DRENDO-1510 file (C-alpha; in Angstrom, 1 decimal, always signed):
<recs>
REC; n; res; u; v; w
REC; 1; UNK; -67.4; -77.4; -23.1 .
REC; 2; UNK; -65.8; -74.2; -21.8 .
REC; 3; UNK; -65.4; -72.9; -18.2 .
REC; 4; UNK; -65.5; -69.4; -19.3 .
REC; 5; UNK; -69.2; -67.6; -19.9 .
REC; 6; UNK; -70.3; -66.2; -23.0 .
REC; 7; UNK; -71.4; -62.7; -24.0 .
REC; 8; UNK; -75.2; -62.6; -24.1 .
REC; 9; UNK; -75.0; -60.2; -27.3 .
REC; 10; UNK; -72.2; -61.6; -29.5 .
REC; 11; UNK; -71.5; -64.8; -27.9 .
REC; 12; UNK; -67.8; -64.4; -27.4 .
REC; 13; UNK; -66.2; -66.3; -24.9 .
REC; 14; UNK; -65.5; -63.9; -21.8 .
REC; 15; UNK; -62.0; -64.8; -21.0 .
REC; 16; UNK; -60.7; -61.7; -19.5 .
REC; 17; UNK; -63.6; -60.5; -17.1 .
REC; 18; UNK; -67.0; -61.7; -17.0 .
REC; 19; UNK; -68.2; -58.2; -16.2 .
REC; 20; UNK; -67.6; -56.9; -20.1 .
REC; 21; UNK; -67.3; -58.4; -23.4 .
REC; 22; UNK; -63.9; -57.7; -24.9 .
REC; 23; UNK; -65.4; -58.0; -28.4 .
REC; 24; UNK; -68.6; -56.0; -28.4 .
REC; 25; UNK; -68.3; -53.9; -25.4 .
REC; 26; UNK; -71.5; -54.7; -23.9 .
REC; 27; UNK; -72.0; -55.0; -20.2 .
REC; 28; UNK; -73.0; -58.5; -18.9 .
REC; 29; UNK; -75.4; -59.3; -16.3 .
REC; 30; UNK; -73.4; -60.0; -13.1 .
REC; 31; UNK; -73.7; -63.5; -12.1 .
REC; 32; UNK; -72.1; -65.4; -9.2 .
REC; 33; UNK; -68.3; -64.4; -9.5 .
REC; 34; UNK; -65.5; -64.0; -7.0 .
REC; 35; UNK; -63.3; -60.7; -6.8 .
REC; 36; UNK; -60.6; -62.5; -8.6 .
REC; 37; UNK; -62.6; -63.7; -11.5 .
REC; 38; UNK; -64.0; -60.1; -11.8 .
REC; 39; UNK; -60.4; -59.2; -13.2 .
REC; 40; UNK; -59.8; -62.4; -14.7 .
REC; 41; UNK; -57.3; -63.5; -12.3 .
REC; 42; UNK; -56.2; -66.6; -10.7 .
REC; 43; UNK; -56.9; -67.3; -6.9 .
REC; 44; UNK; -53.3; -66.2; -5.9 .
REC; 45; UNK; -52.1; -64.0; -3.3 .
REC; 46; UNK; -48.9; -62.6; -4.9 .
REC; 47; UNK; -50.5; -59.9; -7.5 .
REC; 48; UNK; -49.0; -57.4; -9.6 .
REC; 49; UNK; -50.9; -54.5; -7.6 .
REC; 50; UNK; -49.8; -51.9; -10.6 .
REC; 51; UNK; -51.3; -54.0; -13.3 .
REC; 52; UNK; -54.4; -54.6; -11.0 .
REC; 53; UNK; -54.9; -50.8; -10.6 .
REC; 54; UNK; -54.3; -50.3; -14.4 .
REC; 55; UNK; -57.1; -53.1; -15.2 .
REC; 56; UNK; -59.5; -51.5; -12.6 .
REC; 57; UNK; -59.2; -48.1; -14.1 .
REC; 58; UNK; -59.7; -49.4; -17.6 .
REC; 59; UNK; -62.6; -51.5; -16.6 .
REC; 60; UNK; -64.2; -48.7; -14.6 .
REC; 61; UNK; -64.2; -46.5; -17.5 .
REC; 62; UNK; -65.8; -49.1; -19.8 .
REC; 63; UNK; -68.3; -49.9; -17.1 .
REC; 64; UNK; -69.1; -46.4; -15.9 .
REC; 65; UNK; -72.9; -46.1; -15.8 .
REC; 66; UNK; -72.9; -42.9; -18.0 .
REC; 67; UNK; -71.6; -44.8; -21.0 .
REC; 68; UNK; -74.9; -46.8; -20.7 .
REC; 69; UNK; -77.4; -43.8; -20.4 .
REC; 70; UNK; -78.8; -44.6; -23.7 .
REC; 71; UNK; -78.9; -48.5; -23.3 .
REC; 72; UNK; -81.7; -50.6; -22.3 .
REC; 73; UNK; -83.1; -50.4; -18.7 .
REC; 74; UNK; -81.4; -54.1; -18.0 .
REC; 75; UNK; -77.9; -52.9; -19.1 .
REC; 76; UNK; -78.1; -49.8; -17.0 .
REC; 77; UNK; -78.6; -51.9; -14.0 .
REC; 78; UNK; -75.9; -54.2; -14.9 .
REC; 79; UNK; -73.6; -51.2; -15.2 .
REC; 80; UNK; -74.5; -50.3; -11.8 .
REC; 81; UNK; -74.0; -53.6; -10.4 .
REC; 82; UNK; -70.8; -54.2; -12.1 .
REC; 83; UNK; -69.3; -50.8; -11.1 .
REC; 84; UNK; -70.0; -51.8; -7.5 .
REC; 85; UNK; -68.4; -55.1; -7.5 .
REC; 86; UNK; -65.3; -53.7; -9.3 .
REC; 87; UNK; -65.3; -51.2; -6.5 .
REC; 88; UNK; -65.3; -53.8; -3.8 .
REC; 89; UNK; -63.2; -56.3; -5.6 .
REC; 90; UNK; -60.3; -53.5; -6.1 .
REC; 91; UNK; -60.4; -52.5; -2.4 .
REC; 92; UNK; -60.0; -56.0; -1.4 .
REC; 93; UNK; -57.5; -57.2; -3.8 .
REC; 94; UNK; -55.0; -54.2; -3.4 .
REC; 95; UNK; -54.7; -54.7; +0.1 .
REC; 96; UNK; -52.5; -58.0; +1.0 .
REC; 97; UNK; -54.2; -58.5; +4.3 .
REC; 98; UNK; -57.8; -58.2; +3.0 .
REC; 99; UNK; -56.7; -60.1; +0.0 .
REC; 100; UNK; -55.4; -63.0; +2.2 .
REC; 101; UNK; -58.7; -63.1; +4.3 .
REC; 102; UNK; -61.0; -62.9; +1.5 .
REC; 103; UNK; -59.2; -66.0; -0.5 .
REC; 104; UNK; -59.1; -68.0; +2.7 .
REC; 105; UNK; -63.0; -67.3; +3.0 .
REC; 106; UNK; -63.4; -68.4; -0.5 .
REC; 107; UNK; -61.6; -71.6; +0.5 .
REC; 108; UNK; -64.1; -72.2; +3.4 .
REC; 109; UNK; -62.1; -70.9; +6.3 .
REC; 110; UNK; -63.8; -68.9; +9.1 .
REC; 111; UNK; -61.8; -65.5; +9.0 .
REC; 112; UNK; -62.7; -62.1; +10.5 .
REC; 113; UNK; -64.0; -60.6; +13.9 .
REC; 114; UNK; -67.4; -62.5; +13.6 .
REC; 115; UNK; -65.7; -65.8; +14.1 .
REC; 116; UNK; -63.0; -65.0; +16.7 .
REC; 117; UNK; -63.9; -66.4; +19.9 .
REC; 118; UNK; -67.0; -68.2; +18.9 .
REC; 119; UNK; -69.0; -66.7; +21.9 .
REC; 120; UNK; -66.4; -67.3; +24.6 .
REC; 121; UNK; -63.5; -65.3; +25.8 .
REC; 122; UNK; -60.6; -65.1; +23.6 .
REC; 123; UNK; -57.3; -66.4; +25.0 .
REC; 124; UNK; -53.9; -65.0; +24.1 .
REC; 125; UNK; -51.4; -67.3; +22.1 .
REC; 126; UNK; -49.7; -69.8; +24.4 .
REC; 127; UNK; -46.3; -68.0; +24.0 .
REC; 128; UNK; -47.5; -64.7; +25.0 .
REC; 129; UNK; -49.4; -65.7; +28.2 .
REC; 130; UNK; -46.9; -64.2; +30.5 .
REC; 131; UNK; -46.4; -60.9; +28.4 .
REC; 132; UNK; -50.2; -60.4; +28.0 .
REC; 133; UNK; -50.6; -60.9; +31.6 .
REC; 134; UNK; -48.2; -58.4; +32.6 .
REC; 135; UNK; -49.4; -56.1; +30.0 .
REC; 136; UNK; -53.0; -56.2; +31.3 .
REC; 137; UNK; -51.8; -55.4; +35.0 .
REC; 138; UNK; -49.9; -52.6; +33.6 .
REC; 139; UNK; -52.8; -51.1; +31.6 .
REC; 140; UNK; -55.1; -51.4; +34.6 .
REC; 141; UNK; -52.5; -49.5; +36.8 .
REC; 142; UNK; -52.3; -47.0; +34.1 .
REC; 143; UNK; -55.9; -46.2; +34.0 .
REC; 144; UNK; -56.3; -46.0; +37.5 .
REC; 145; UNK; -53.3; -43.6; +37.8 .
REC; 146; UNK; -55.2; -41.4; +35.1 .
REC; 147; UNK; -58.1; -41.8; +37.0 .
REC; 148; UNK; -56.6; -40.5; +40.3 .
REC; 149; UNK; -54.6; -38.0; +38.3 .
REC; 150; UNK; -51.2; -39.4; +39.1 .
REC; 151; UNK; -48.2; -40.0; +36.8 .
REC; 152; UNK; -45.7; -42.8; +36.8 .
REC; 153; UNK; -42.9; -42.1; +34.1 .
REC; 154; UNK; -41.4; -46.0; +34.5 .
REC; 155; UNK; -45.0; -47.3; +33.8 .
REC; 156; UNK; -45.3; -44.9; +30.7 .
REC; 157; UNK; -42.0; -46.1; +29.6 .
REC; 158; UNK; -43.1; -49.8; +30.1 .
REC; 159; UNK; -45.8; -49.3; +28.0 .
REC; 160; UNK; -44.1; -47.8; +25.1 .
REC; 161; UNK; -41.4; -50.7; +25.4 .
REC; 162; UNK; -44.4; -53.3; +25.3 .
REC; 163; UNK; -45.7; -51.7; +22.2 .
REC; 164; UNK; -42.6; -51.7; +20.6 .
REC; 165; UNK; -42.3; -55.2; +21.4 .
REC; 166; UNK; -46.0; -56.3; +20.0 .
REC; 167; UNK; -45.6; -54.1; +16.9 .
REC; 168; UNK; -42.3; -56.1; +16.2 .
REC; 169; UNK; -44.5; -59.4; +16.6 .
REC; 170; UNK; -46.9; -57.9; +14.0 .
REC; 171; UNK; -44.1; -57.6; +11.4 .
REC; 172; UNK; -43.0; -61.0; +12.2 .
REC; 173; UNK; -46.5; -62.2; +11.5 .
REC; 174; UNK; -46.8; -60.0; +8.3 .
REC; 175; UNK; -43.6; -61.7; +7.0 .
REC; 176; UNK; -44.8; -65.0; +7.9 .
REC; 177; UNK; -48.0; -64.4; +6.2 .
REC; 178; UNK; -46.2; -63.3; +3.0 .
REC; 179; UNK; -43.9; -66.7; +2.8 .
REC; 180; UNK; -47.1; -69.0; +3.3 .
REC; 181; UNK; -49.1; -67.0; +0.5 .
REC; 182; UNK; -46.1; -67.8; -1.8 .
REC; 183; UNK; -46.4; -71.4; -0.7 .
REC; 184; UNK; -50.3; -71.3; -1.6 .
REC; 185; UNK; -49.7; -69.9; -5.0 .
REC; 186; UNK; -47.2; -72.5; -5.9 .
REC; 187; UNK; -48.3; -75.5; -4.0 .
REC; 188; UNK; -50.7; -78.7; -4.9 .
REC; 189; UNK; -53.8; -79.1; -3.2 .
REC; 190; UNK; -52.1; -80.8; +0.0 .
REC; 191; UNK; -49.5; -77.6; +0.3 .
REC; 192; UNK; -52.6; -75.1; -0.4 .
REC; 193; UNK; -54.5; -76.9; +2.5 .
REC; 194; UNK; -51.8; -76.6; +4.8 .
REC; 195; UNK; -50.9; -73.2; +3.9 .
REC; 196; UNK; -54.1; -71.7; +4.1 .
REC; 197; UNK; -54.7; -73.4; +7.6 .
REC; 198; UNK; -51.4; -71.5; +8.8 .
REC; 199; UNK; -52.4; -68.2; +7.1 .
REC; 200; UNK; -55.8; -68.5; +9.2 .
REC; 201; UNK; -53.8; -68.9; +12.4 .
REC; 202; UNK; -51.3; -66.1; +11.6 .
REC; 203; UNK; -54.3; -63.8; +10.7 .
REC; 204; UNK; -55.8; -64.6; +14.4 .
REC; 205; UNK; -52.7; -63.9; +15.9 .
REC; 206; UNK; -52.1; -60.6; +14.0 .
REC; 207; UNK; -55.8; -59.7; +15.2 .
REC; 208; UNK; -54.7; -60.2; +18.8 .
REC; 209; UNK; -51.6; -58.6; +18.4 .
REC; 210; UNK; -53.1; -55.4; +16.9 .
REC; 211; UNK; -55.7; -55.0; +19.6 .
REC; 212; UNK; -52.9; -55.1; +22.3 .
REC; 213; UNK; -51.3; -52.6; +20.3 .
REC; 214; UNK; -54.5; -50.5; +20.3 .
REC; 215; UNK; -55.0; -51.0; +24.0 .
REC; 216; UNK; -51.7; -49.5; +24.7 .
REC; 217; UNK; -52.3; -46.8; +22.4 .
REC; 218; UNK; -55.6; -45.7; +24.1 .
REC; 219; UNK; -54.0; -45.4; +27.5 .
REC; 220; UNK; -50.8; -43.5; +26.0 .
REC; 221; UNK; -52.9; -41.0; +24.4 .
REC; 222; UNK; -55.4; -39.8; +27.3 .
</recs>
């Protein structure tokens, strides 16, 4: 039995996308599908984004509700649902970080701010404990100076340097994520499992670093 669904109208196997029949052009009812499957893609992290964009525009034109203005009410509803799903899928898959988070969620890992901390105070990465402690002291001092209307040029410089440091660490995380993504794409089940866990940890680290950069930017722009 084929793993692919069939068109409800002409019964052609829906190989490229489950949203639209490539044979008769009929829109399909939106069933349980993930964003990769919506574009007929394997679950991989290295994607041809130019090809993704081209397919997005092709499917968007074919699925646009205006094309189904004279179709049955069911097909009109399917068109609206398919268009919404396609838009969400494209926004997610075109962005490397969102794509990674989404794939890891599909793999059952808890990713995102809603899972960060699990109700307890977030702790900095072990290798950044001292730097984060110093940064928090500097941020507090800067906020106090701003409240008192005082200026400390050396503190301002220290914060700029700290921001540069954490931005460089963010770049390192992005490089590591790309490498682990390539491992996931090419690996067997065991390799993918390990790569997925590594990427989840890297995303957590990235989220923490991003928040540090945000905190510095907030006090520097006051």
